[in-house]
Phi, psi and omega in degrees: 000147173292163174299323182289320175302303167320302186303334185277332189257324184320305187299336182277344184272151175295168175306170182261017176289121175297145183262342180230164181293162178115171189278142178257135174257160176289132176318313178299313174308314186295311182295324177295320179298315182300312177303318183292315189303308181286336180281331182260329179087010178293160174273154186311318187289351178245025177294145179301156181305326184308336180269002185089196178231000000 
């Protein structure tokens, strides 16, 4: 996502504190991973490492 797109949606997102246990990711990284998954049709388990594990 572009910086301009991110600037528009970032204020709409909740804070980065996790509500449940586990590792928390940067909102932008998560949104980029979701976009990649739906653009490519790949399975979650096959996402590139740049989106985390």
